[in-house]
C-alpha positions, -999 to +999 in steps of 0.1 A: +374-440+612+363-434+641+361-397+651+358-383+687+322-368+694+324-332+699+341-337+661+311-352+646+292-324+664+307-297+646+306-312+612+270-320+617+267-277+630+291-269+598+264-290+572+236-277+589+244-239+585+252-249+550+222-262+537+202-230+554+224-205+539+214-227+504+182-223+510+182-187+520+202-182+484+171-202+469+144-179+487+161-149+474+166-162+438+133-168+435+123-137+445+144-115+419+126-134+393+101-125+372+070-139+385+056-171+366+089-169+344+079-145+327+108-132+302+124-101+310+112-079+277+080-076+287+064-040+271+035-031+304+010-014+276-022-024+271-044-031+239-065+002+229-091-014+210-112+017+200-124+011+161-113+034+135-141+049+119-142+053+074-165+072+066-167+063+033-191+083+002-221+070-008-211+069-041-187+043-034-187+008-020-178-006+013-141-012+025-138-048+028-120-056+058-103-091+067-119-108+101-081-109+114-068-074+111-100-052+120-089-014+118-083+003+151-069+038+160-042+022+174-032+001+139-040+026+115-015+049+136+014+024+140+013+021+103+010+056+090+045+060+112+059+030+095+051+041+065+069+077+065+093+053+084+127+053+064+134+024+091+119-003+064+152+005+042+185-010+045+205+019+052+171+042+061+167+065+031+138+050+017+102+052+032+067+041+018+063+079+015+093+080-010+074+066-036+036+072-029+039+108-020+010+128-009+011+156-031+013+131-059-022+118-041+004+088-035+017+082-064+050+088-074+057+118-099+088+104-113+090+081-146+107+055-123+107+050-086+139+051-065+152+028-045+181+027-020+219+032-035+196+056-063+187+026-078+162+033-103+130+009-107+116+000-140+079+009-131+062+037-119+047+035-084+006+032-088-013+059-068-022+041-033-055+061-026-087+041-026-067+004-027-081-003+003-114-009-025-095-026-047-097-066-049-083-080-081-048-080-070-026-053-065+002-038-083+005-031-120+010-067-129-013-076-095+011-102-074-001-091-044-031-104-032-043-080-007-025-051+014-012-074+035+009-092+004+015-058-013+034-044+020+059-068+023+070-069-010+088-038-013+109-037+018+128-068+009+131-057-030+163-051-039+158-024-055+127-007-037+143-006+004+164-035+004+163-046+041+154-082+053+126-091+076+141-104+101+169-081+103+137-056+105+118-076+129+148-075+153+155-031+151+121-028+151+122-046+187+150-027+200+133+005+188+129+033+217+092+036+211+078+013+187+074-021+212+046+002+226+030+012+201+027-027+183+010-035+223-011-005+220-022-019+181-022-058+193-021-063+231+013-077+222+029-087+259+067-089+246+088-076+222+099-109+204+061-109+192+071-080+170+067-098+133+070-085+094+035-103+096+020-076+124+040-048+106+026-055+074-009-054+093-005-021+104+006-009+069-024-024+050-052-009+078-034+027+075-034+022+039-072+008+036-075+043+059-062+063+020-094+068+005-101+096-012-141+119-011-168+122-036-163+154-038-152+164-074-170+183-105-183+151-116-197+143-083-214+174-077-225+172-111-244+132-108-257+145-068-272+176-095-251+202-074-234+219-096-233+223-138-210+208-164-197+234-185-205+226-229-168+212-230-172+189-201-201+175-219-190+165-246-161+147-233-184+130-209-204+119-238-174+106-258-157+090-232-192+073-224-206+071-255-233+088-242-240+111-271-265+084-293-244+084-319-234+128-324-200+126-310-168+102-316-168+076-286-135+079-273-139+039-256-126+049-227-153+042-202-153+003-210-117+000-194-130+031-171-160+030-153-177+025-123-172+051-087-135+045-088-133+044-128-112+015-135-128-020-139-100-037-117-089-059-147-055-062-168-056-054-206-024-042-233-038-007-243-013-012-274+019+005-255+043-017-274+039-036-305+050-072-306+049-097-333+039-129-309+033-131-270+071-139-264+089-104-272+070-075-244+099-052-225+078-058-194+058-090-189+031-075-168+008-095-156+022-127-169+048-124-142+018-131-118-004-160-137+022-172-157-004-173-182+009-164-219-019-146-232-013-123-201+019-109-216+021-073-216-011-068-199-012-043-168-039-031-143-064-002-156-056+025-129-083+048-114-089+080-132-096+097-100-075+125-098-051+113-127-043+151-136-024+147-102-005+114-109+010+123-132+039+106-157+016+075-170+013+042-176+031+016-164+061+033-173+058+066-168+062+069-205+035+099-211+044+134-193+009+145-203-029+135-202-029+151-239-003+123-244-026+095-233-051+111-248-027+113-288-017+071-279-058+064-276-064+084-307-038+066-326-049+031-319-017+021-305+003-008-313-005-040-326+001-072-308-019-110-309-031-096-275-037-064-275-077-055-266-101-053-295-113-022-286-078-002-292-086+013-328-075+049-345-103+071-330-102+099-353-104+125-325-102+160-340-084+190-315-118+202-299-128+164-291-092+159-276-096+189-254-129+182-247-118+149-232-094+165-210-119+189-196-139+164-180-112+142-170-101+171-149-134+172-133-121+136-115-102+159-098-105+166-055-076+168-038-091+181-004-091+148+014-051+148+009-053+182+039-066+151+061-043+142+090-043+106+080-024+116+049+003+139+064+039+127+073+038+121+115+077+129+116+069+164+102 
């Protein structure tokens, strides 16, 4: 088919106009897109690398901070907020601080910790104070190797916070303030970089900051700043068998020694009788190791501020320190792997009161008034 010359010119002009319009459209679209193909959820907040200064008492060892999770002001403050925020639970009802209460030295004043839906666990939540110094496993059974590992577990435990980390990551990414706080703490650029890994790193930084002072009466006595009463001194000598035979050895110092009054080991202290290693009501350390001789063994807790962390033992069965002392005085119950130092002690009432008086010299809650221990939402 042959077109007239004027028709060919008209079609060519129309095609040129269309191509010009397409070129302009492409140029306009390219100008509207973020530079370099960057996603639209840029946070736009610079990282704050200001170190968090841990002021550790001379009596204590250094906190061993992982190389991949250095402590910064922004990281610790983010961890503090996450710790006290019930957003970590599936129904926004349970925060970490619901079971680790500052007034109880970051332990639970209830026998059993209560999770979402008023579900009761089977153990009493240990104090988190000074947990940054403990390296031989965390929890009563030692199943967490580090504070980072520890922070992962409660979120998805069905009787604790009962959440899903996958869902929680989405919630944190879409939160009104957390993206900027994660950016300041970890230098992320987009919200999809907010992960459970960074969340637990922030929580671990915060918990490493929860250390006590060395300002108890016992510490002051060691520094020769004060005196112990005769009763407190008798308790000290029985506790550490330091009386050279003039007082009863209460066998305490074998498991509760060092600056934190714990060996960081796991022991069966005769709480339950068992005719074999198979029938303990709580298998304890065995859950973590799978070693049969670890059945019924639990972490030796710190005794610093012990007067404020009732109830006592992994299952909170004792409400008072008097009950604890009476348990050890009785020698406890037999089981194949009970600590061999468990035996009837023969303490009289004066001896028991002296031990109790000494335990109270380990009290010092002055550090709890520091801002780091406070709920940022109050």
